[in-house]
MARDO-615606 format. One record per residue: residue in one letter; residue number from 1; y, x, z of N, C-alpha, C in turn. Coordinates in steps of 0.2 Angstrom, whole numbers. Layout:
<pts>
<"A",NUM,<Y,X,Z>,<Y,X,Z>,<Y,X,Z>>
...
</pts>
This chain:
<pts>
<"M",1,<493,-163,605>,<496,-157,602>,<492,-151,604>>
<"A",2,<491,-146,599>,<487,-140,600>,<491,-134,596>>
<"W",3,<490,-128,598>,<492,-122,595>,<487,-118,593>>
<"L",4,<487,-115,587>,<482,-110,585>,<486,-103,585>>
<"L",5,<482,-98,588>,<485,-91,588>,<480,-87,583>>
<"F",6,<483,-85,577>,<480,-81,572>,<481,-74,574>>
<"I",7,<476,-70,575>,<477,-63,577>,<474,-58,572>>
<"D",8,<478,-53,571>,<475,-47,567>,<478,-41,570>>
<"E",9,<475,-35,567>,<477,-29,570>,<480,-24,564>>
<"S",10,<484,-19,566>,<486,-14,562>,<486,-8,565>>
<"G",11,<485,-2,561>,<485,4,564>,<479,7,567>>
<"T",12,<473,3,567>,<467,4,570>,<462,8,565>>
<"D",13,<465,10,559>,<460,13,554>,<460,21,555>>
<"G",14,<463,23,560>,<463,31,561>,<468,34,556>>
<"H",15,<472,31,552>,<476,34,547>,<483,37,551>>
<"D",16,<489,36,548>,<494,39,551>,<499,34,555>>
<"S",17,<497,28,556>,<501,23,559>,<503,26,566>>
<"P",18,<510,25,568>,<512,27,574>,<510,23,580>>
<"Y",19,<508,17,579>,<506,12,585>,<500,8,582>>
<"E",20,<496,7,587>,<491,2,585>,<493,-5,588>>
<"V",21,<493,-10,584>,<496,-17,586>,<491,-22,585>>
<"L",22,<490,-26,591>,<486,-32,591>,<491,-38,590>>
<"A",23,<492,-41,585>,<497,-46,584>,<495,-53,583>>
<"G",24,<498,-58,586>,<496,-65,585>,<502,-69,583>>
<"L",25,<501,-74,578>,<506,-79,576>,<503,-86,579>>
<"A",26,<507,-89,583>,<505,-96,586>,<509,-101,581>>
<"V",27,<504,-106,579>,<506,-111,575>,<505,-118,578>>
<"E",28,<509,-122,578>,<508,-129,580>,<503,-132,575>>
<"D",29,<498,-136,577>,<493,-139,573>,<496,-143,567>>
<"R",30,<501,-147,568>,<504,-151,563>,<508,-147,558>>
<"Q",31,<510,-141,560>,<514,-137,555>,<509,-133,551>>
<"L",32,<503,-132,553>,<499,-127,549>,<498,-129,542>>
<"W",33,<496,-135,540>,<495,-136,533>,<502,-136,529>>
<"P",34,<507,-138,531>,<513,-137,527>,<515,-130,526>>
<"I",35,<514,-125,531>,<515,-118,530>,<510,-115,525>>
<"I",36,<504,-117,525>,<499,-114,521>,<501,-116,513>>
<"R",37,<503,-123,513>,<505,-125,506>,<511,-121,503>>
<"Q",38,<516,-120,508>,<522,-116,505>,<520,-109,504>>
<"L",39,<516,-106,508>,<514,-99,507>,<510,-98,500>>
<"N",40,<505,-103,499>,<502,-103,493>,<506,-103,487>>
<"D",41,<511,-108,487>,<516,-109,482>,<520,-103,481>>
<"L",42,<522,-100,487>,<526,-94,486>,<522,-88,482>>
<"Q",43,<516,-87,483>,<512,-82,480>,<513,-84,472>>
<"T",44,<512,-90,470>,<512,-92,463>,<519,-90,461>>
<"H",45,<524,-92,465>,<531,-91,463>,<533,-84,461>>
<"H",46,<530,-79,465>,<532,-72,464>,<527,-68,460>>
<"F",47,<521,-70,460>,<516,-66,456>,<513,-70,450>>
<"G",48,<514,-76,450>,<511,-80,444>,<504,-82,445>>
<"L",49,<501,-80,451>,<494,-82,453>,<493,-81,460>>
<"R",50,<488,-83,463>,<486,-82,470>,<484,-74,471>>
<"L",51,<485,-71,476>,<484,-64,477>,<476,-63,477>>
<"F",52,<473,-67,480>,<465,-66,481>,<462,-66,474>>
<"R",53,<465,-70,469>,<463,-70,462>,<464,-63,459>>
<"A",54,<470,-60,461>,<472,-53,458>,<467,-48,461>>
<"Y",55,<467,-48,468>,<463,-42,471>,<456,-43,473>>
<"G",56,<454,-50,473>,<447,-51,475>,<446,-50,482>>
<"K",57,<451,-50,486>,<451,-49,494>,<458,-50,496>>
<"E",58,<458,-50,503>,<465,-50,506>,<470,-45,504>>
<"A",59,<476,-47,502>,<481,-42,500>,<484,-40,507>>
<"K",60,<482,-34,509>,<484,-31,516>,<491,-29,516>>
<"A",61,<494,-29,521>,<501,-27,522>,<502,-20,520>>
<"Q",62,<496,-16,521>,<496,-9,520>,<497,-8,512>>
<"K",63,<495,-13,508>,<496,-12,501>,<502,-15,499>>
<"L",64,<504,-21,502>,<511,-24,500>,<517,-20,502>>
<"L",65,<517,-16,508>,<523,-14,511>,<523,-6,511>>
<"K",66,<518,-3,508>,<518,5,509>,<524,8,506>>
<"K",67,<526,14,508>,<532,17,506>,<533,17,498>>
<"K",68,<527,18,494>,<528,19,487>,<530,12,484>>
<"V",69,<529,6,487>,<531,0,485>,<539,0,485>>
<"F",70,<542,2,490>,<549,2,491>,<552,7,486>>
<"S",71,<549,13,485>,<551,17,480>,<551,14,473>>
<"H",72,<546,11,471>,<545,8,465>,<551,2,464>>
<"A",73,<552,-2,470>,<556,-7,469>,<563,-5,468>>
<"E",74,<565,1,470>,<572,3,469>,<573,7,462>>
<"Q",75,<568,7,458>,<569,11,452>,<574,7,447>>
<"L",76,<574,1,448>,<578,-3,443>,<582,-8,448>>
<"P",77,<588,-11,445>,<591,-17,448>,<586,-23,449>>
<"I",78,<588,-27,454>,<583,-33,455>,<582,-37,448>>
<"I",79,<576,-38,447>,<574,-41,441>,<574,-49,442>>
<"P",80,<577,-53,438>,<577,-60,439>,<570,-63,440>>
<"N",81,<568,-68,444>,<562,-70,445>,<558,-73,439>>
<"S",82,<562,-76,435>,<559,-79,429>,<556,-73,424>>
<"E",83,<558,-67,424>,<555,-62,421>,<550,-58,425>>
<"R",84,<552,-57,432>,<548,-53,436>,<541,-56,437>>
<"Q",85,<541,-63,438>,<534,-66,439>,<530,-64,433>>
<"A",86,<532,-64,427>,<527,-63,421>,<525,-56,421>>
<"L",87,<530,-51,423>,<528,-44,423>,<524,-42,429>>
<"A",88,<525,-45,435>,<520,-44,440>,<513,-47,439>>
<"R",89,<513,-53,436>,<506,-56,434>,<503,-51,429>>
<"S",90,<506,-49,424>,<503,-45,419>,<500,-38,422>>
<"I",91,<503,-35,426>,<500,-29,429>,<495,-30,434>>
<"L",92,<495,-36,437>,<490,-38,442>,<483,-40,438>>
<"E",93,<484,-43,432>,<479,-45,428>,<476,-39,424>>
<"D",94,<480,-34,422>,<478,-29,418>,<481,-22,421>>
<"G",95,<478,-19,426>,<481,-13,429>,<482,-7,424>>
<"T",96,<479,-7,418>,<479,-2,413>,<486,-2,409>>
<"A",97,<489,-8,409>,<495,-9,405>,<501,-8,409>>
<"V",98,<502,-2,412>,<507,0,416>,<514,2,413>>
<"S",99,<519,0,415>,<526,2,413>,<530,2,419>>
<"R",100,<536,6,418>,<541,7,424>,<543,0,426>>
<"R",101,<545,-4,421>,<548,-11,423>,<543,-15,426>>
<"K",102,<536,-15,424>,<531,-19,427>,<530,-17,434>>
<"L",103,<530,-10,436>,<529,-7,442>,<534,-10,447>>
<"T",104,<540,-9,444>,<546,-11,448>,<546,-19,450>>
<"A",105,<544,-23,445>,<544,-30,446>,<538,-32,451>>
<"L",106,<533,-29,451>,<527,-30,456>,<530,-28,463>>
<"A",107,<533,-22,463>,<535,-20,470>,<540,-25,473>>
<"Q",108,<545,-27,469>,<550,-31,471>,<547,-38,473>>
<"A",109,<542,-40,469>,<539,-47,471>,<535,-46,478>>
<"K",110,<532,-40,479>,<528,-39,485>,<533,-40,491>>
<"I",111,<539,-36,491>,<543,-36,496>,<546,-43,497>>
<"A",112,<548,-47,492>,<551,-53,492>,<546,-58,495>>
<"Y",113,<539,-58,493>,<534,-62,496>,<534,-61,504>>
<"C",114,<534,-55,506>,<533,-54,513>,<539,-56,517>>
<"M",115,<545,-55,514>,<551,-58,518>,<551,-65,518>>
<"E",116,<550,-68,512>,<550,-76,512>,<544,-79,516>>
<"G",117,<539,-76,516>,<533,-78,519>,<534,-79,527>>
<"L",118,<537,-73,530>,<539,-73,537>,<545,-78,538>>
<"R",119,<549,-79,533>,<555,-84,534>,<552,-91,534>>
<"I",120,<547,-93,530>,<543,-99,530>,<540,-100,537>>
<"C",121,<537,-95,540>,<534,-96,547>,<539,-97,552>>
<"Q",122,<544,-93,552>,<550,-94,556>,<553,-102,556>>
<"S",123,<553,-104,550>,<556,-111,549>,<552,-116,552>>
<"H",124,<545,-115,553>,<541,-120,555>,<539,-119,563>>
<"G",125,<543,-114,566>,<543,-113,573>,<537,-109,575>>
<"V",126,<535,-105,571>,<529,-100,573>,<532,-95,577>>
<"K",127,<528,-93,583>,<530,-88,588>,<525,-82,587>>
<"A",128,<528,-76,588>,<525,-70,587>,<523,-67,594>>
<"F",129,<517,-64,595>,<515,-60,601>,<512,-54,598>>
<"A",130,<513,-49,602>,<510,-42,601>,<509,-38,607>>
<"S",131,<503,-34,607>,<502,-29,611>,<502,-23,607>>
<"I",132,<506,-18,609>,<507,-12,606>,<505,-6,609>>
<"V",133,<501,-2,606>,<498,4,610>,<500,11,606>>
<"P",134,<502,16,609>,<503,22,605>,<497,24,602>>
<"A",135,<497,27,596>,<491,29,592>,<487,34,596>>
<"R",136,<491,39,599>,<488,44,603>,<486,42,610>>
<"A",137,<487,36,612>,<486,34,619>,<478,35,621>>
<"A",138,<477,37,628>,<471,37,630>,<467,31,630>>
<"R",139,<461,31,628>,<457,25,628>,<449,26,629>>
<"T",140,<446,21,632>,<439,21,633>,<436,14,631>>
<"D",141,<430,14,630>,<427,7,628>,<423,5,634>>
<"G",142,<425,1,638>,<421,-2,644>,<418,-8,642>>
<"D",143,<415,-12,647>,<412,-18,645>,<417,-24,647>>
<"H",144,<423,-23,649>,<427,-28,650>,<432,-29,645>>
<"L",145,<436,-34,645>,<441,-36,640>,<446,-31,640>>
<"R",146,<448,-28,634>,<453,-23,633>,<460,-25,635>>
<"R",147,<464,-21,638>,<470,-23,641>,<475,-26,636>>
<"D",148,<475,-23,630>,<479,-26,625>,<478,-34,623>>
<"Y",149,<471,-36,624>,<469,-43,623>,<472,-47,629>>
<"A",150,<471,-44,635>,<473,-47,641>,<480,-49,641>>
<"F",151,<484,-44,639>,<491,-45,639>,<493,-50,634>>
<"L",152,<490,-50,628>,<492,-55,623>,<490,-62,625>>
<"F",153,<484,-63,629>,<482,-69,631>,<487,-71,637>>
<"E",154,<490,-67,641>,<494,-68,646>,<501,-72,643>>
<"R",155,<503,-69,638>,<509,-71,635>,<508,-78,631>>
<"Y",156,<502,-78,628>,<501,-85,625>,<500,-90,630>>
<"Y",157,<497,-89,636>,<497,-94,641>,<503,-96,643>>
<"H",158,<508,-91,645>,<515,-93,647>,<518,-97,642>>
<"F",159,<517,-96,636>,<520,-100,630>,<518,-107,631>>
<"L",160,<511,-108,631>,<508,-114,631>,<511,-118,638>>
<"N",161,<511,-114,643>,<513,-117,649>,<520,-120,650>>
<"G",162,<524,-118,645>,<531,-120,644>,<532,-127,642>>
<"F",163,<527,-130,639>,<527,-137,636>,<525,-142,642>>
<"A",164,<529,-147,642>,<528,-152,647>,<521,-156,646>>
<"D",165,<518,-156,640>,<512,-160,639>,<506,-156,639>>
<"D",166,<506,-149,641>,<501,-145,642>,<496,-145,636>>
<"P",167,<499,-142,630>,<495,-142,624>,<489,-136,625>>
<"M",168,<484,-137,622>,<478,-132,622>,<480,-127,616>>
<"G",169,<477,-121,618>,<478,-116,613>,<471,-113,610>>
<"L",170,<471,-113,604>,<465,-110,601>,<466,-103,599>>
<"V",171,<461,-98,598>,<462,-91,596>,<458,-90,590>>
<"I",172,<461,-87,585>,<457,-86,579>,<458,-79,576>>
<"F",173,<452,-76,576>,<452,-69,574>,<450,-68,567>>
<"D",174,<453,-62,564>,<450,-60,557>,<443,-58,559>>
<"E",175,<438,-60,555>,<431,-58,557>,<429,-51,557>>
<"L",176,<426,-49,562>,<423,-42,563>,<416,-42,561>>
<"D",177,<413,-36,561>,<405,-37,560>,<402,-41,566>>
<"K",178,<396,-43,565>,<393,-48,569>,<393,-45,576>>
<"A",179,<391,-39,577>,<390,-35,583>,<397,-35,587>>
<"E",180,<402,-33,583>,<409,-33,586>,<411,-39,588>>
<"S",181,<410,-44,584>,<412,-51,586>,<409,-54,592>>
<"Q",182,<402,-52,593>,<398,-55,599>,<401,-51,605>>
<"R",183,<402,-45,604>,<405,-41,610>,<412,-44,612>>
<"L",184,<416,-46,608>,<422,-49,609>,<421,-55,613>>
<"I",185,<417,-59,610>,<415,-66,613>,<413,-65,620>>
<"T",186,<409,-60,621>,<406,-59,628>,<411,-57,633>>
<"R",187,<416,-53,631>,<421,-50,635>,<426,-55,636>>
<"M",188,<428,-59,631>,<432,-65,633>,<429,-70,638>>
<"Y",189,<423,-71,637>,<420,-76,641>,<420,-73,649>>
<"D",190,<418,-67,649>,<418,-64,656>,<426,-64,659>>
<"Y",191,<430,-63,655>,<437,-63,657>,<440,-70,659>>
<"F",192,<438,-75,655>,<440,-82,657>,<436,-85,662>>
<"I",193,<430,-83,664>,<426,-86,669>,<426,-82,675>>
<"Y",194,<426,-75,675>,<425,-71,681>,<432,-68,684>>
<"T",195,<437,-69,681>,<444,-66,684>,<448,-72,685>>
<"G",196,<452,-71,691>,<457,-76,693>,<462,-78,687>>
<"N",197,<465,-73,685>,<470,-74,679>,<466,-77,673>>
<"G",198,<460,-75,672>,<457,-78,666>,<455,-86,667>>
<"R",199,<453,-87,673>,<452,-94,675>,<458,-98,675>>
<"T",200,<464,-96,677>,<470,-99,677>,<472,-101,670>>
<"R",201,<471,-96,665>,<473,-96,658>,<468,-101,654>>
<"S",202,<462,-101,657>,<458,-106,653>,<459,-113,653>>
<"R",203,<464,-114,658>,<467,-121,658>,<470,-123,652>>
<"L",204,<473,-118,648>,<477,-120,642>,<474,-116,636>>
<"I",205,<470,-111,637>,<467,-107,631>,<460,-108,631>>
<"V",206,<457,-110,625>,<450,-111,624>,<447,-104,624>>
<"P",207,<442,-103,629>,<440,-96,630>,<436,-93,624>>
<"E",208,<433,-98,620>,<428,-95,615>,<432,-95,608>>
<"P",209,<433,-89,605>,<437,-89,599>,<433,-91,593>>
<"M",210,<437,-92,588>,<434,-93,581>,<436,-87,577>>
<"F",211,<431,-86,572>,<432,-80,567>,<432,-83,560>>
<"V",212,<437,-80,556>,<437,-82,549>,<438,-76,545>>
<"H",213,<436,-77,538>,<437,-72,533>,<445,-72,532>>
<"S",214,<447,-66,533>,<455,-65,532>,<457,-66,525>>
<"D",215,<453,-65,520>,<455,-66,513>,<455,-73,511>>
<"L",216,<452,-78,516>,<452,-85,514>,<457,-89,519>>
<"T",217,<460,-85,523>,<464,-88,529>,<471,-86,528>>
<"T",218,<476,-90,526>,<483,-88,524>,<486,-85,530>>
<"M",219,<485,-88,536>,<489,-86,542>,<487,-79,545>>
<"I",220,<481,-77,543>,<478,-71,546>,<482,-65,542>>
<"Q",221,<484,-67,535>,<488,-62,531>,<495,-61,534>>
<"M",222,<498,-67,536>,<504,-66,539>,<504,-63,546>>
<"A",223,<499,-63,550>,<498,-60,556>,<497,-52,554>>
<"D",224,<494,-51,549>,<493,-44,547>,<500,-41,545>>
<"I",225,<504,-44,541>,<510,-42,539>,<515,-41,546>>
<"A",226,<514,-46,550>,<518,-45,557>,<516,-39,560>>
<"A",227,<509,-38,561>,<507,-32,565>,<509,-25,561>>
<"Y",228,<509,-25,555>,<511,-19,551>,<518,-17,552>>
<"V",229,<522,-22,552>,<529,-22,552>,<531,-19,560>>
<"I",230,<528,-22,565>,<529,-20,571>,<527,-13,572>>
<"S",231,<521,-11,570>,<519,-4,570>,<524,1,567>>
<"W",232,<527,0,562>,<531,4,558>,<538,4,559>>
<"A",233,<541,-2,561>,<548,-3,561>,<551,-7,567>>
<"V",234,<547,-10,571>,<550,-13,578>,<549,-8,583>>
<"R",235,<555,-7,586>,<555,-2,592>,<558,-5,598>>
<"L",236,<554,-6,603>,<556,-8,609>,<558,-2,614>>
<"R",237,<560,-3,620>,<561,2,624>,<555,7,625>>
<"N",238,<556,13,625>,<551,18,626>,<546,19,620>>
<"M",239,<548,15,614>,<544,17,608>,<548,22,604>>
<"T",240,<546,28,605>,<550,34,603>,<548,36,596>>
<"E",241,<542,34,593>,<540,36,586>,<545,34,581>>
<"P",242,<547,38,576>,<552,36,570>,<549,30,567>>
<"R",243,<554,26,565>,<553,20,561>,<554,20,554>>
<"R",244,<551,16,550>,<553,16,543>,<559,11,542>>
<"R",245,<564,14,540>,<571,10,540>,<571,5,534>>
<"E",246,<567,6,529>,<566,1,523>,<563,-5,526>>
<"L",247,<560,-5,531>,<557,-11,534>,<561,-15,539>>
<"D",248,<567,-13,540>,<572,-15,545>,<573,-23,544>>
<"N",249,<574,-25,538>,<575,-33,537>,<569,-37,539>>
<"L",250,<563,-34,538>,<557,-37,540>,<556,-37,548>>
<"A",251,<558,-31,550>,<557,-31,558>,<562,-35,561>>
<"S",252,<568,-36,558>,<573,-41,561>,<570,-48,561>>
<"L",253,<566,-50,556>,<563,-57,556>,<558,-57,561>>
<"V",254,<553,-52,561>,<548,-53,566>,<551,-53,573>>
<"L",255,<556,-49,575>,<559,-50,582>,<562,-57,583>>
<"Q",256,<565,-60,578>,<567,-67,579>,<562,-72,581>>
<"M",257,<556,-70,578>,<550,-75,579>,<547,-73,586>>
<"Q",258,<548,-68,589>,<545,-66,596>,<546,-71,601>>
<"Y",259,<541,-73,604>,<541,-78,610>,<545,-75,615>>
<"Q",260,<550,-79,618>,<554,-77,624>,<553,-83,629>>
<"G",261,<552,-82,635>,<551,-88,640>,<551,-86,647>>
<"E",262,<550,-90,651>,<551,-89,658>,<543,-88,661>>
<"A",263,<542,-84,665>,<536,-83,669>,<537,-82,676>>
<"G",264,<540,-88,679>,<542,-87,686>,<550,-88,686>>
<"S",265,<552,-89,692>,<559,-91,693>,<564,-85,691>>
<"D",266,<562,-79,692>,<566,-73,691>,<563,-68,686>>
<"Y",267,<559,-70,681>,<556,-66,677>,<556,-69,670>>
<"R",268,<559,-65,665>,<559,-67,658>,<554,-64,654>>
<"M",269,<549,-67,651>,<544,-64,648>,<545,-64,640>>
<"R",270,<543,-58,637>,<544,-58,630>,<537,-57,627>>
<"G",271,<536,-59,620>,<530,-59,617>,<527,-53,615>>
<"F",272,<531,-47,615>,<529,-41,613>,<529,-36,619>>
<"K",273,<523,-33,620>,<522,-28,626>,<520,-22,624>>
<"L",274,<523,-16,626>,<521,-9,625>,<516,-8,630>>
<"I",275,<510,-5,629>,<505,-3,633>,<504,4,633>>
<"P",276,<505,8,638>,<505,15,637>,<498,18,636>>
<"T",277,<493,15,639>,<486,17,638>,<481,12,638>>
<"L",278,<475,13,635>,<470,9,635>,<464,12,639>>
<"A",279,<466,16,643>,<460,20,647>,<456,15,651>>
<"D",280,<450,16,652>,<445,12,655>,<447,10,662>>
<"R",281,<449,4,663>,<450,1,669>,<450,-7,669>>
<"P",282,<447,-10,673>,<446,-17,673>,<453,-21,672>>
<"V",283,<454,-26,669>,<460,-30,669>,<461,-33,675>>
<"P",284,<467,-35,678>,<468,-37,684>,<464,-44,685>>
<"A",285,<461,-45,691>,<457,-51,693>,<462,-56,695>>
</pts>
């Protein structure tokens, strides 16, 4: 048995996100294909076509769940899916043929897709992890692995270590530009080879990550949705930024997926970690 951790970020674009979130969704290998098939079918069910065909790229959570989507969704009562699918497909295929009912249908379809997509992940035992950093936190870019990555890998390791058969964990990122990808590979290598914690965790985590195109990888989209919801609506202790209440149902789902486990005899570990600063200091050896 192996687990795959699909990782994406939210709030790193310098816009108005309250928190930067590095989120990962861990999927057991044998569950991956059933999830992908169900998510693909879900897109067709709600939109009448695959979202990549409509947008020509990944449908980001920022587009699926922005405030305007919820405003549009509330313009009219819930439209039955038999009609809503045709209306949503129509506006996706021809953005010039806009009407109030079509905008409402598309918005309702977007919200339903995100909710049901997360429910599919939850039903297949997917576990959520996240490192959460205030948008205004101090940060510097050193040569070592950033603290939000280290804390994410710490939690992933303890999750894997909770299984009796010691499954291996793979790490899969949304592809960065080649220089950024190489920097991350180098920093992960140094962390897993030259620090004590890293060497311990390399027993269960494969230190070299894989990079995929997010628009071609369904689970990266789900990780993006989880990261966005965490940034805007999940509030742990000491997370004082206002939340978007219209995202509360999605936040509840993401919190239910959060990993919870033991990290020693008297310490209960959770998958989400608030990190006050990314100031330049080496991760613990």
